[in-house]
KOLDREN-917509 format. One line per 3 residues: for each residue x, y, z of N, C-alpha, C. Coordinates in Angstrom, 1 decimal. Each point is the difference from the previous one (the first is absolute). Layout:
<rs>
X:Y:Z:X:Y:Z:X:Y:Z ~ ...;
</rs>
This chain:
<rs>
24.4:6.1:-3.2:-1.4:-0.3:0.2:-0.8:0.4:-1.3 ~ -0.7:-1.0:-0.6:-0.7:0.4:-1.2:-1.2:0.9:0.3 ~ -0.3:0.8:-1.0:-1.2:0.8:0.0:-0.8:-0.2:-1.2;
-1.3:-0.3:0.2:-1.0:-0.2:-1.1:-1.0:1.0:0.1 ~ 0.0:1.1:-0.8:-0.8:1.1:0.2:-0.7:0.5:-1.3 ~ -1.2:0.3:0.0:-0.7:0.6:-1.1:-0.2:-0.8:-1.2;
-0.1:-1.3:0.2:-0.2:-0.9:-1.2:-1.4:-0.6:-0.1 ~ -0.4:-0.4:-1.2:-1.2:-0.8:-0.2:0.4:-1.4:-0.2 ~ -0.4:-0.9:0.8:0.4:-1.4:0.0:-1.2:-0.8:-0.2;
-0.2:-0.5:-1.3:-1.3:-0.7:-0.4:0.3:-1.2:-0.8 ~ -1.0:-0.9:0.0:-0.1:-1.2:-0.9:1.2:-0.9:0.1 ~ 0.5:-0.2:1.2:1.1:-1.0:0.2:-0.6:-1.2:0.7;
0.8:-1.1:-0.1:-0.4:-1.3:0.6:1.2:-0.7:0.6 ~ -0.2:-0.6:1.2:1.1:-0.7:0.6:-0.7:-0.8:1.2 ~ 0.7:-1.1:0.4:-0.5:-0.8:1.2:0.0:0.9:1.3;
1.0:0.8:0.1:0.1:0.9:1.2:0.4:1.4:-0.4 ~ -0.8:1.0:0.5:0.3:1.3:-0.3:-0.1:0.4:-1.5 ~ -1.2:-0.1:-0.5:-0.1:0.2:-1.5:0.4:1.4:-0.4;
-0.3:1.0:0.8:0.4:1.3:-0.3:1.4:0.3:0.4 ~ 0.2:-0.2:1.3:1.3:0.2:0.7:0.3:-1.0:1.0 ~ 1.2:-0.6:0.0:0.3:-0.9:1.1:1.3:0.5:0.7;
0.0:0.0:1.3:1.1:0.5:0.8:0.5:-1.1:0.9 ~ 1.3:-0.3:0.0:0.6:-1.0:0.9:1.2:0.6:0.6 ~ 0.0:0.0:1.4:1.1:0.7:0.7:0.2:1.4:-0.5;
-1.1:0.7:-0.2:0.1:1.4:-0.6:-0.3:1.0:1.0 ~ 0.7:1.2:-0.1:-0.2:1.1:0.9:-0.3:1.3:-0.8 ~ -0.6:-0.2:-1.2:-0.2:1.1:-0.9:-1.3:0.7:0.2;
-0.4:0.9:-0.9:-1.2:0.8:0.1:-0.9:-0.3:-1.3 ~ -1.2:-0.2:0.2:-1.0:-0.2:-1.1:-1.0:1.1:0.2 ~ 0.0:1.1:-0.9:-0.8:1.2:0.3:-0.6:0.5:-1.2;
-1.3:0.4:0.2:-0.8:0.7:-1.0:0.0:-0.7:-1.4 ~ -0.2:-1.3:0.1:-0.1:-0.8:-1.2:-1.5:-0.5:-0.2 ~ -0.4:-0.2:-1.2:-1.3:-0.7:-0.3:0.3:-1.5:-0.3;
-0.4:-0.8:0.9:0.3:-1.5:-0.1:-1.3:-0.7:-0.2 ~ -0.3:-0.4:-1.3:-1.4:-0.4:-0.3:0.0:-1.1:-1.1 ~ -1.1:-0.8:0.1:-0.2:-1.0:-1.1:1.1:-1.0:-0.1;
0.7:-0.3:1.1:1.0:-1.1:0.0:-0.7:-1.2:0.5 ~ 0.4:-1.2:-0.5:-0.7:-1.2:0.3:1.0:-1.1:0.4 ~ -0.2:-0.6:1.1:0.8:-1.1:0.5:-0.2:-1.3:-0.8;
1.1:-0.7:-0.3:0.0:-1.2:-0.7:-0.2:-1.2:1.0 ~ -1.0:-0.7:-0.1:-0.2:-1.2:0.9:-0.8:-1.1:-0.6 ~ 0.0:-1.1:0.6:-0.7:-1.2:-0.5:-0.7:-0.6:1.2;
-1.1:0.5:0.4:-0.7:-0.5:1.2:-0.5:-1.4:-0.3 ~ 0.0:-0.9:1.0:0.5:0.2:1.4:1.4:-0.4:0.2 ~ 0.8:-0.3:-1.1:1.4:-0.5:0.2:0.9:1.1:0.6;
-0.1:1.2:-0.6:0.7:1.1:0.6:-0.7:1.3:-0.3 ~ 0.3:1.1:0.8:-0.7:1.2:-0.1:0.9:1.2:-0.1 ~ -0.4:1.1:-0.6:0.8:1.1:-0.1:-0.1:0.9:1.2;
1.0:0.9:0.2:0.0:0.9:1.2:0.4:1.4:-0.5 ~ -0.8:1.0:0.4:0.3:1.4:-0.2:-0.2:0.4:-1.5 ~ -1.2:0.2:-0.4:-0.2:0.4:-1.4:0.6:1.3:-0.3;
-0.1:1.0:0.9:0.6:1.3:-0.2:1.4:0.0:0.5 ~ 0.3:-0.3:1.3:1.3:0.0:0.6:0.2:-1.2:0.9 ~ 1.2:-0.5:0.1:0.4:-0.9:1.0:1.2:0.4:0.7;
0.1:-0.2:1.3:1.1:0.5:0.9:0.4:-1.1:0.9 ~ 1.2:-0.6:-0.2:0.4:-1.2:0.6:1.5:0.1:0.6 ~ 0.3:-1.0:0.7:1.4:-0.2:0.4:0.7:1.1:0.7;
-0.7:0.5:1.1:0.6:1.0:0.8:0.0:1.4:-0.6 ~ -0.9:0.2:-0.9:0.0:1.4:-0.6:-0.6:1.0:0.9 ~ 0.4:1.2:-0.1:-0.6:1.1:0.7:-0.1:1.3:-0.9;
-0.8:-0.1:-1.1:-0.1:1.1:-0.9:-1.0:1.0:0.5 ~ 0.0:1.2:-0.6:-1.0:1.0:0.2:-1.0:-0.1:-1.3 ~ -1.3:-0.3:0.3:-0.9:-0.1:-1.1:-1.0:1.2:0.2;
0.1:1.0:-0.8:-0.6:1.3:0.3:-0.8:0.5:-1.1 ~ -1.3:0.4:0.3:-0.8:0.8:-0.9:-0.1:-0.6:-1.4 ~ -0.2:-1.3:-0.1:-0.2:-0.7:-1.3:-1.5:-0.3:-0.2;
-0.4:-0.1:-1.3:-1.3:-0.5:-0.4:0.2:-1.5:-0.3 ~ -0.6:-0.9:0.8:0.1:-1.4:-0.2:-1.4:-0.6:-0.3 ~ -0.3:-0.2:-1.2:-1.4:-0.3:-0.5:0.0:-1.1:-1.0;
-1.1:-0.8:0.0:-0.4:-0.9:-1.0:1.1:-1.1:-0.3 ~ 0.7:-0.3:1.1:0.9:-1.1:-0.1:-0.6:-1.3:0.5 ~ 0.5:-1.2:-0.4:-0.6:-1.3:0.3:1.1:-0.9:0.4;
-0.3:-0.9:1.0:0.9:-1.0:0.5:-0.7:-1.0:0.8 ~ 0.7:-1.1:0.3:-0.7:-1.0:0.9:-0.2:0.5:1.4 ~ 1.1:0.6:0.5:-0.1:0.6:1.4:0.7:1.4:-0.1;
-0.6:0.9:0.7:0.6:1.4:0.0:0.0:0.6:-1.4 ~ -1.1:0.3:-0.5:-0.1:0.5:-1.4:0.7:1.4:-0.2 ~ -0.2:0.8:1.0:0.7:1.3:0.0:1.4:-0.1:0.5;
0.2:-0.4:1.2:1.4:-0.2:0.6:0.1:-1.3:0.7 ~ 1.2:-0.5:0.1:0.4:-1.2:0.8:1.2:0.3:0.7 ~ 0.0:-0.2:1.4:1.2:0.3:0.8:0.3:-1.3:0.8;
1.3:-0.4:0.0:0.4:-1.2:0.7:1.4:0.3:0.6 ~ 0.0:-0.2:1.4:1.3:0.1:0.7:0.6:1.4:-0.3 ~ -0.8:1.0:0.0:0.5:1.3:-0.3:-0.6:1.1:0.9;
0.6:1.2:-0.2:-0.4:1.2:0.8:-0.2:1.2:-0.8 ~ -0.9:0.0:-1.0:-0.3:1.1:-0.9:-0.7:1.1:0.7 ~ 0.1:1.2:-0.4:-0.8:1.2:0.4:-1.0:0.2:-1.2;
-1.2:-0.3:0.2:-1.0:0.1:-1.1:-0.9:1.2:0.3 ~ 0.2:1.1:-0.6:-0.6:1.3:0.4:-0.6:0.7:-1.1 ~ -1.3:0.5:0.2:-0.6:0.9:-0.9:-0.4:-0.6:-1.4;
-0.2:-1.3:-0.1:-0.3:-0.6:-1.3:-1.5:-0.2:-0.2 ~ -0.4:0.1:-1.2:-1.4:-0.4:-0.4:0.0:-1.4:-0.6 ~ -0.7:-0.9:0.7:0.1:-1.4:-0.3:-1.5:-0.4:-0.3;
-0.4:-0.1:-1.2:-1.4:-0.2:-0.4:-0.1:-1.0:-1.2 ~ -1.1:-0.7:0.1:-0.5:-0.8:-1.1:1.0:-1.1:-0.4 ~ 0.7:-0.6:1.0:0.9:-1.1:-0.2:-0.8:-1.3:0.3;
0.3:-1.1:-0.6:-0.7:-1.3:0.2:0.9:-1.1:0.3 ~ -0.2:-0.8:1.1:0.7:-1.2:0.3:-0.8:-1.2:-0.1 ~ 0.5:-1.0:-0.7:-0.8:-1.3:-0.1:-0.1:-0.7:1.3;
0.9:0.2:0.9:0.0:-0.8:1.3:-0.3:1.0:1.1 ~ 1.0:0.9:0.3:-0.2:0.8:1.2:0.7:1.4:-0.2 ~ -0.5:1.0:0.6:0.6:1.3:0.2:0.0:0.8:-1.4;
-1.1:0.6:-0.3:-0.1:0.8:-1.2:1.0:1.2:0.0 ~ 0.2:0.6:1.2:0.9:1.2:0.0:1.4:-0.4:0.4 ~ 0.2:-0.7:1.2:1.3:-0.3:0.5:0.0:-1.3:0.8;
1.0:-0.8:-0.2:0.3:-1.2:0.9:1.3:0.2:0.7 ~ 0.0:-0.2:1.3:1.2:0.2:0.8:0.3:-1.2:0.8 ~ 1.2:-0.6:-0.1:0.4:-1.1:0.8:1.3:0.3:0.7;
0.1:-0.2:1.3:1.2:0.1:0.8:0.7:1.4:-0.3 ~ -0.8:1.0:-0.1:0.5:1.3:-0.3:-0.4:1.1:1.1 ~ 0.7:1.1:-0.1:-0.2:1.1:1.0:-0.1:1.3:-0.8;
-1.0:0.1:-0.8:-0.1:1.2:-0.9:-0.7:1.1:0.8 ~ 0.3:1.2:-0.4:-0.7:1.2:0.3:-1.0:0.2:-1.1 ~ -1.3:-0.1:0.3:-1.1:0.2:-1.0:-0.8:1.2:0.5;
0.2:1.1:-0.7:-0.7:1.3:0.5:-0.4:0.9:-1.2 ~ -1.1:0.7:0.2:-0.5:1.0:-0.9:-0.3:-0.6:-1.4 ~ -0.4:-1.3:0.0:-0.4:-0.6:-1.3:-1.5:0.0:-0.2;
-0.4:0.0:-1.2:-1.4:-0.2:-0.3:-0.1:-1.4:-0.7 ~ -0.8:-0.9:0.6:-0.2:-1.4:-0.5:-1.5:-0.2:-0.3 ~ -0.4:-0.1:-1.2:-1.4:-0.1:-0.4:-0.2:-0.8:-1.2;
-1.2:-0.6:0.0:-0.5:-0.8:-1.2:0.9:-1.1:-0.5 ~ 0.8:-0.5:0.9:0.8:-1.2:-0.2:-0.8:-1.3:0.3 ~ 0.3:-1.1:-0.5:-0.7:-1.2:0.3:0.9:-1.3:0.0;
-0.5:-1.0:0.7:0.7:-1.3:0.1:-1.0:-1.0:0.6 ~ 0.4:-1.3:-0.1:-0.9:-1.0:0.5:0.1:0.0:1.6 ~ 1.1:0.5:0.5:0.1:0.1:1.5:0.7:1.4:0.2;
-0.5:0.8:0.9:0.6:1.3:0.3:0.1:0.9:-1.2 ~ -1.1:0.6:-0.3:0.0:0.9:-1.2:1.0:1.1:0.0 ~ 0.4:0.4:1.2:1.1:1.1:0.1:1.3:-0.6:0.3;
0.2:-0.4:1.3:1.4:-0.3:0.5:-0.1:-1.3:0.9 ~ 1.1:-0.8:-0.2:0.2:-1.1:1.0:1.4:0.2:0.6 ~ 0.0:0.0:1.4:1.3:0.0:0.7:0.2:-1.4:0.6;
1.1:-0.7:-0.3:0.3:-1.3:0.5:1.3:0.1:0.9 ~ -0.2:0.0:1.3:1.1:0.1:0.9:0.8:1.2:-0.2 ~ -0.6:1.1:-0.4:0.7:1.3:-0.2:-0.3:1.0:1.2;
0.8:1.0:0.1:-0.2:1.0:1.0:0.1:1.4:-0.6 ~ -1.1:0.4:-0.7:0.0:1.3:-0.7:-0.3:1.1:0.9 ~ 0.5:1.2:-0.4:-0.5:1.3:0.5:-1.1:0.4:-1.0;
-1.2:0.2:0.5:-1.2:0.2:-0.9:-0.7:1.3:0.5 ~ 0.1:1.1:-0.8:-0.7:1.2:0.5:-0.3:0.9:-1.2 ~ -1.1:0.8:0.2:-0.5:1.0:-1.0:-0.3:-0.6:-1.3;
-0.6:-1.2:-0.1:-0.4:-0.6:-1.2:-1.5:0.0:-0.2 ~ -0.4:0.0:-1.3:-1.4:-0.3:-0.4:-0.1:-1.4:-0.6 ~ -0.8:-0.8:0.6:-0.3:-1.3:-0.5:-1.5:-0.1:-0.3;
-0.3:-0.1:-1.3:-1.5:0.2:-0.3:-0.3:-0.8:-1.3 ~ -1.1:-0.8:0.2:-0.6:-0.7:-1.1:0.9:-1.1:-0.6 ~ 0.6:-0.8:0.8:0.9:-1.1:-0.4:-0.6:-1.3:0.5;
-1.2:-0.4:-0.4:-0.6:-1.2:0.7:0.6:-1.3:-0.6 ~ 0.1:-1.0:0.9:0.1:-1.4:-0.5:-1.4:-0.6:0.2 ~ -0.2:-1.3:-0.4:-1.3:-0.6:0.1:-0.7:0.1:1.4;
0.8:0.2:1.0:-0.5:0.1:1.4:0.0:1.4:0.5 ~ 0.1:1.0:-0.9:0.0:1.4:0.4:1.1:0.3:0.9 ~ 1.2:-0.7:-0.1:1.1:0.3:0.8:1.1:0.7:-0.9;
0.6:1.0:0.5:1.0:0.8:-0.7:1.5:-0.3:0.4 ~ 0.1:-0.3:1.3:1.4:-0.2:0.5:0.0:-1.3:0.9 ~ 1.0:-0.8:-0.4:0.2:-1.3:0.7:1.3:0.0:0.8;
-0.1:-0.5:1.2:1.2:-0.1:0.9:0.3:-1.5:0.2 ~ 0.9:-0.5:-0.8:0.2:-1.5:-0.1:1.1:-0.3:1.0 ~ -0.2:-1.0:0.9:1.0:-0.3:1.0:-0.2:0.7:1.3;
0.5:-0.5:1.0:-0.2:0.6:1.4:1.0:1.0:0.3 ~ 0.9:0.4:-0.9:1.1:0.9:0.4:0.0:1.3:-0.8 ~ -1.2:0.3:-0.6:-0.2:1.3:-0.6:-0.2:1.1:1.1;
0.8:1.0:-0.1:-0.2:1.1:1.0:-0.4:1.3:-0.8 ~ -1.3:0.2:0.0:-0.6:1.1:-0.8:-0.7:1.0:0.9 ~ 0.5:1.3:0.0:-0.7:1.1:0.7:-0.4:1.0:-1.1;
-1.3:0.0:-0.3:-0.6:0.9:-1.0:-0.2:1.4:0.6 ~ 0.6:1.0:-0.5:-0.1:1.3:0.5:-0.5:1.0:-1.0 ~ -1.0:0.8:0.4:-0.4:1.2:-0.8:-0.4:-0.4:-1.4;
-0.7:-1.0:-0.2:-0.3:-0.5:-1.3:-1.6:-0.1:-0.3 ~ -0.4:0.1:-1.2:-1.3:-0.2:-0.4:-0.1:-1.4:-0.7 ~ -0.8:-0.8:0.7:-0.1:-1.4:-0.5:-1.5:-0.4:0.0;
-0.5:-0.3:-1.2:-1.4:-0.4:-0.2:-0.4:-1.1:0.9 ~ -1.0:0.1:0.8:-0.6:-1.0:0.9:0.9:-0.2:1.2 ~ 1.0:0.8:0.2:0.8:0.0:1.2:0.6:-1.3:0.4;
-0.1:-0.4:1.2:0.6:-1.2:0.6:-0.6:-1.2:-0.7 ~ -1.2:0.0:-0.5:-0.7:-1.1:-0.5:0.7:-0.5:-1.3 ~ 0.8:0.9:-0.7:0.5:-0.4:-1.3:1.3:-0.8:0.2;
0.5:-0.2:1.3:1.2:-0.8:0.2:-0.3:-1.4:0.3 ~ 0.9:-0.9:-0.4:-0.2:-1.4:0.2:1.3:-0.7:0.3 ~ 0.0:-1.1:0.6:1.3:-0.8:0.3:0.2:-0.3:1.4;
1.2:-0.5:0.3:0.3:-0.5:1.3:0.5:1.0:1.0 ~ 0.6:1.1:-0.5:0.5:1.1:0.9:-1.1:1.1:0.1 ~ 0.1:0.7:1.1:-0.9:1.1:0.3:0.7:1.3:-0.1;
-0.6:0.9:-0.9:0.7:1.3:-0.1:-0.5:1.0:1.2 ~ 0.8:1.0:0.1:-0.3:1.1:0.9:-0.4:1.2:-0.8 ~ -0.8:0.9:0.6:-0.5:1.1:-0.8:0.2:1.3:0.8;
0.4:1.1:-0.7:0.0:1.3:0.6:-0.6:1.0:-1.1 ~ -1.2:0.6:0.3:-0.6:0.9:-0.9:-0.3:-0.7:-1.3 ~ -0.8:-1.1:0.0:-0.5:-0.7:-1.1:-1.3:0.6:-0.5;
0.0:0.4:-1.2:-1.2:0.8:-0.6:-0.6:-0.9:-1.0 ~ -1.4:-0.1:0.0:-0.7:-0.9:-0.9:-0.8:0.9:-1.1 ~ 0.0:1.3:0.1:-0.7:0.8:-0.8:0.5:0.0:-1.5;
-0.9:0.2:-0.9:0.4:0.1:-1.4:1.0:1.1:-0.2 ~ 1.2:-0.3:-0.7:1.0:1.0:-0.2:-0.4:1.1:-1.1 ~ -1.1:-0.3:-0.7:-0.5:1.0:-1.0:1.0:0.3:-1.1;
0.4:-1.0:-0.7:0.8:0.2:-1.2:-0.8:0.8:-1.0 ~ 0.7:0.8:-0.8:-0.7:0.8:-1.0:-0.7:-0.9:-1.0 ~ 0.7:-1.1:-0.5:-0.6:-0.9:-0.9:0.9:-1.3:0.1;
-0.6:-1.1:0.5:0.6:-1.3:-0.1:0.0:-0.6:-1.4 ~ 0.9:-0.9:-0.2:-0.1:-0.7:-1.3:-1.3:-0.8:-0.1 ~ -0.3:-0.4:-1.2:-1.4:-0.5:-0.3:-0.3:-1.4:0.7;
1.0:-0.7:0.5:-0.3:-1.3:0.6:1.2:-0.5:0.8 ~ -0.2:-1.2:0.5:1.1:-0.7:0.8:0.8:-0.9:-0.9 ~ 1.3:0.0:0.2:0.9:-0.9:-0.6:0.7:0.5:-1.3;
0.8:-0.8:-0.6:0.9:0.4:-1.1:-0.7:0.2:-1.3 ~ -1.3:-0.4:-0.1:-0.7:0.2:-1.2:-0.5:1.4:-0.2 ~ 0.1:0.9:1.1:-0.5:1.4:0.0:1.3:0.9:0.1;
0.0:1.0:-0.8:1.2:0.9:0.0:0.1:0.8:1.2 ~ 1.0:-0.3:0.9:0.1:0.7:1.3:0.4:1.4:-0.2 ~ 0.8:0.3:-1.0:0.6:1.3:-0.1:-1.0:1.0:-0.7;
-1.2:-0.5:-0.4:-1.0:0.9:-0.5:-0.8:0.6:1.1 ~ 0.2:-0.5:1.2:-0.7:0.6:1.2:0.7:1.3:0.4 ~ -0.8:0.8:0.7:0.6:1.2:0.6:0.0:-0.2:1.5;
1.2:-0.4:0.6:0.1:-0.5:1.3:0.3:1.0:1.0 ~ 0.0:1.3:-0.4:0.0:1.1:1.0:-1.3:-0.1:0.9 ~ 0.1:0.5:1.2:-1.2:0.0:0.9:-0.6:1.3:0.0;
-1.3:0.1:0.3:-0.7:1.2:0.1:0.4:0.8:1.2 ~ -0.3:1.3:0.0:0.4:0.9:1.1:-0.7:-0.5:1.3 ~ -1.2:-0.6:-0.1:-0.7:-0.5:1.1:0.4:-1.4:0.5;
1.0:-0.6:-0.6:0.4:-1.3:0.3:0.5:-0.1:1.5 ~ -0.2:-1.1:0.7:0.6:-0.2:1.3:1.5:-0.1:0.0 ~ 0.6:-0.1:-1.2:1.4:0.0:-0.1:0.6:1.4:0.2;
-0.8:1.0:-0.2:0.4:1.4:0.1:-0.1:0.5:1.4 ~ 1.1:0.5:0.5:0.0:0.5:1.4:-0.6:1.4:0.1;
</rs>
């Protein structure tokens, strides 16, 4: 099983997975800075997928405690998962930009565990944060904040077979920020400001995400 740990992965380009691409992979991607990677595409003929990382073909990697920032792609500027079961835990996913959909992550036909992540200041034409297309994620303990699309929606559930239960998460505007054909369930959905110490200066890849201080204040609703 491959292990990708402690690297800085920047300024790469590819049609899929400009920073890292995993196909039928069961490795670990941990404590890397994955930033300023750009997907190669020629819209509208074809589009790129996964500016930071792409996970395809039955992969089930561990994606742990990475900085994923300022990447660009057609869809899934931060991450793209297809037909896979990754564990995406404890990552900072900020200031990524998608030309079409899913500034932070696009998931299709996948069953990821998405937990303890901070997703902020990403943007896209549709679903500023995340789009799930017929996926069945485990979604808990995340912060989703300030990732607007033109309709002020952050998360899109595309297709009638998305099974999403949001648990113990802070999501700006709560249930109103979801869009699509499927209906999510909620347990302990919090809409209060997470009180970051200092957010980056703006939304999208033109603002340096890693110049923010993404720790939360002692008075944050994130703190038990």
